[in-house]
Structures are given as structure tokens and as C-alpha cells.
N, C-alpha and C positions, 0 to 999 in steps of 0.2 A: 862780194857775191864769192866766193871760194870755188873756182872750178873744177869739174872731175879730175881731169888730170894735174890736180895742181897736188906735189909733194906732200903738203902736208896733210892731205888726206890719209896718206899709206903711213905718216907718222904717229897721227894720233892713233888709228887701229892698232899698231903695231905694240903699245905702251899696253896692251889688252890681250895681245894675239898669242900668248908665251902662256905656260900654265905659274906666273906670277900669284902669289894673291899677297894681300893687302893688308895692314894692321886696321886702317880707317878709311873712309868711304871717302874721305879729305886729301890723302894721300893721293889716288890715283887724278882727282883735278890739279893738284898742284905741280904733277907730273905735265898734265897736259897745258899748266898754263907757259911753263919753262919752253915746250915745243911751241907755243903761239907767239911769243914775244919777240921770238929772231924774225916774226914777220910783222912786227906791229902789231899786232891783238891779243887780247886777253881776254880771260870768260867775267862773263856778268855774274850778278848773286845767285844762286840760287840754294833749296832747301833738301837737304840730303834725311828725309826721318826714316825711323823702320828700317829693320834688320834686309830688308829687301824691298825694290822700288825698283822704277825708272820716273827719269823726269827727260826733259830737254834745255839743255845750259847754254846761253845768248852769249856766241863769240860777237866781240867788241873790237873795235877801232881803236887803241889806245890813244892817239889822238882826239880823235872826234867821240865816242861814244857810240857812234854808230852800229847799229849791228848787221852783221856781213853773212852770217849763219847764225846753226845750231850742233852743239853737241849733243847726240843723243848718248843718255846714261845709264845704263842698269845697272848695279848690285845685289848681292847675293852675300849676308854673313853664315859662314862654314860654318859648322860643329865647331870645329877648334877655335871660333871666334874671328878666326881671317876673314878678308871678304874675298869674291872673287869679282871684277868688273869688267865690261864690255862696253867701248867707247867708240863713236864713229860718227864724223860729220855729216850733217845730213843737208 
């Protein structure tokens, strides 16, 4: 479990709290993986279909594969072709 006060929550939310847009939906998850790796965690498998959507992505302990939390991930493909995204740990 990731506690409410864990700095990981802020770090994940900050990935999408700016006006950055992304070339692919997977680019955002790659950035989230880099943040999680520093704490011995990884994201589990997820499917990102369509130009807009939302999903819950499991956060796993890298050693045991036990689920410790989830990332709520929503995305929208802008007319420019780039993606707007929102991430937070649930």
C-alpha cells in the first residue's frame, strides 16, 4: 500500500500537472515507470485503446509482483495528434 503522505503520489501527479502534451499514450506510462522504479515498484500490464479513455493500471512490487496500489490514467488525443493525460495514485 502507498500511504497518502508518500512522496510518490506527488511525483506521479506532477507528471501531468503541467501543460505538457505527449506524442503517445505510452510515453506517460514510461515516465511513471521511471518514477516508480526508484522505490522498487513497476506498473503492470494495461491496454490503452482509442483516442480517449481511462483505465486503472496496477502498481506492482518489482520483486514479488504483488499489487500495492493503482494508477488512475486518463487520456485524450488532441486535434494536433498529441495526447493530454492525467495520472494519480489511487
